[in-house]
MARFIZA-384291 format. One line per 5 residues: number of its first residue (from 1); their letters; for each residue x, z, y of C-alpha. Coordinates in nm, 3 decimals. Each point is the difference from the previous one (the first is absolute). Layout:
N
NUM	a	X Z Y  ...;
//
This chain:
191
1	maitd	12.220 8.739 14.219  -0.211 -0.320 0.044  -0.224 -0.071 -0.220  0.025 -0.375 -0.091  -0.290 -0.149 -0.258;
6	ttehs	-0.348 -0.050 0.052  -0.158 0.253 -0.200  -0.176 0.316 0.149  0.173 0.281 0.037  -0.175 0.384 -0.012;
11	vpadn	0.075 0.106 0.287  0.055 0.476 -0.008  -0.205 0.229 0.180  0.006 0.139 0.310  0.388 0.003 0.111;
16	gevsl	-0.067 -0.151 0.303  0.042 -0.419 -0.124  -0.206 -0.208 0.165  -0.082 -0.325 -0.180  -0.129 -0.274 0.227;
21	liarq	-0.207 -0.236 -0.204  -0.101 -0.377 0.200  -0.217 -0.258 -0.096  0.051 -0.382 0.108  -0.250 -0.308 -0.037;
26	vepgy	0.216 -0.286 -0.095  -0.140 -0.333 0.048  0.052 -0.217 -0.289  0.255 -0.155 -0.059  0.258 0.191 0.219;
31	eeafe	0.064 0.205 -0.258  0.354 -0.046 -0.069  0.048 0.004 0.374  -0.137 0.335 0.014  0.124 0.132 -0.331;
36	swarg	0.357 -0.086 0.168  -0.069 0.207 0.291  -0.182 0.279 -0.132  0.365 0.103 -0.214  0.157 -0.056 0.306;
41	ileta	-0.136 0.224 0.199  -0.064 0.232 -0.322  0.392 -0.085 -0.049  0.083 0.092 0.380  -0.212 0.347 -0.021;
46	arfpd	0.199 0.106 -0.300  0.324 0.004 0.235  -0.128 0.281 0.262  0.107 0.315 -0.039  -0.294 0.275 -0.245;
51	hlgyg	-0.187 -0.383 -0.146  -0.131 0.128 -0.328  -0.025 -0.321 -0.139  -0.277 -0.293 -0.021  -0.204 -0.203 -0.134;
56	lfrpa	-0.201 -0.344 0.005  -0.292 -0.139 -0.206  -0.129 -0.315 -0.040  -0.449 -0.018 0.015  -0.167 0.085 -0.285;
61	aegap	-0.230 -0.268 0.052  -0.005 -0.381 0.172  -0.072 0.134 0.363  0.096 0.298 -0.047  0.280 0.257 0.277;
66	wflvh	0.348 0.027 -0.108  0.088 0.360 0.005  0.410 0.108 0.173  0.054 0.373 -0.053  0.198 0.190 0.204;
71	rfrdq	0.178 0.315 -0.084  0.162 0.238 0.270  0.139 0.388 -0.038  -0.257 0.095 0.239  -0.180 -0.097 0.341;
76	kalar	0.297 -0.042 0.243  0.163 -0.225 -0.249  -0.280 -0.184 0.009  -0.048 -0.008 0.396  0.353 -0.157 0.027;
81	wqesp	0.004 -0.282 -0.191  -0.348 -0.050 0.104  0.184 0.021 0.375  0.314 -0.189 -0.128  0.087 -0.319 0.194;
86	eraew	0.053 -0.145 -0.420  -0.341 0.025 -0.073  -0.051 -0.171 0.332  0.136 -0.325 -0.074  -0.128 -0.032 -0.349;
91	fance	-0.361 -0.024 0.139  0.165 -0.182 0.264  0.136 -0.298 -0.243  -0.364 0.004 -0.245  -0.138 -0.320 0.233;
96	ghhht	-0.122 -0.239 -0.264  -0.012 0.236 -0.299  -0.368 0.026 0.049  -0.080 0.400 -0.059  -0.215 0.215 0.164;
101	eiarr	0.042 0.413 -0.041  -0.429 0.096 -0.099  0.091 0.352 -0.067  0.235 0.311 0.004  0.042 0.327 -0.120;
106	elqgm	0.225 0.293 -0.006  -0.031 0.249 -0.260  0.183 0.318 0.053  0.007 0.272 -0.261  -0.210 0.072 -0.289;
111	etwfa	-0.179 -0.298 0.144  0.193 -0.263 -0.192  -0.127 0.122 -0.353  -0.314 -0.041 0.154  -0.003 -0.303 0.179;
116	kpgtt	-0.116 -0.292 -0.315  0.228 -0.396 0.131  -0.128 -0.148 0.178  -0.295 0.135 0.130  0.009 0.144 0.390;
121	rpapp	-0.224 0.305 -0.095  0.096 0.318 0.138  0.134 0.237 -0.216  -0.235 0.309 -0.089  -0.043 0.308 0.150;
126	rwkma	0.285 0.223 -0.044  -0.228 0.282 -0.160  -0.079 -0.260 -0.323  0.393 -0.104 -0.009  0.098 0.362 -0.028;
131	issgl	-0.286 0.066 -0.310  0.119 -0.346 -0.137  0.338 0.115 0.000  -0.076 0.394 -0.129  -0.137 -0.162 -0.302;
136	aifpi	0.344 -0.256 -0.029  0.239 0.274 0.057  -0.207 0.281 -0.219  0.039 -0.199 -0.350  0.360 -0.106 0.111;
141	sllgn	0.073 0.410 0.025  -0.138 0.126 -0.284  0.196 -0.252 -0.238  0.301 -0.016 0.228  0.046 0.419 -0.051;
146	avlgp	-0.132 -0.008 -0.375  0.274 -0.307 -0.095  0.289 0.015 0.271  -0.069 0.390 -0.006  0.169 0.162 -0.305;
151	ylvnl	0.307 -0.238 0.078  0.074 0.088 0.381  -0.128 0.359 0.023  0.407 0.115 -0.024  0.081 -0.288 0.283;
156	nfvlr	0.090 0.137 0.306  -0.322 0.038 0.213  0.093 -0.266 0.315  0.098 -0.265 -0.324  -0.323 0.110 -0.212;
161	taafa	-0.238 -0.089 0.331  0.221 -0.297 0.036  -0.083 -0.133 -0.305  -0.363 0.102 -0.033  -0.057 -0.237 0.326;
166	avfst	0.231 -0.256 -0.121  -0.218 0.010 -0.317  -0.382 0.003 0.244  0.114 -0.237 0.258  -0.005 -0.242 -0.244;
171	lmtyv	-0.249 0.023 -0.196  -0.188 0.040 0.264  0.086 -0.269 0.180  -0.061 -0.305 -0.314  -0.204 0.276 -0.224;
176	ampav	-0.210 0.167 0.101  -0.136 -0.078 0.380  0.009 -0.368 -0.123  -0.205 0.095 -0.296  -0.260 0.303 0.229;
181	srllr	-0.009 -0.299 0.284  -0.189 -0.275 -0.246  -0.206 0.266 -0.145  -0.141 0.175 0.318  0.046 -0.336 0.213;
186	pwltr	-0.389 -0.024 0.033  -0.057 0.387 0.100  0.310 -0.070 0.246  -0.128 -0.334 0.153  -0.332 0.204 0.082;
191	g	-0.058 0.024 0.369;
//
């Protein structure tokens, strides 16, 4: 299912998905033409197999870039879109819109949890991501086992594991990793 609104959505970690973040600078006075073009190209990409969603983010301040985000199931799906005649046609027909790509970044796996929207700074080293993830997983595991464990103890092993995985991954994506990433950002972004 495609994400069709312009709000920010978290991306699950390390499951092979690829998020493509593109920054485009739009000349003043051409914002409406650009937005129409951007929505068109995003909606065209959304019809491709294994496209998982998209977003269009207006500039945070006057003169700042616009951001387009595509999510694909894997690198092959992204390559199919980037090499497609449909995409080429959109770029062949964007004359007069007065916009230029100023940055492009592919995010994969856990990098999506640690990337600050609107930046092109590389993700932190994997060892820092592993420590941060561990700090998020530990309290969720403790709390989950303490709260859910007694209720799920008689459940089939596979169903019990599936229930824990669903709860843990949801809490990791929407609660723990955003909080840990914010708290540890100075350490994570230090060279």
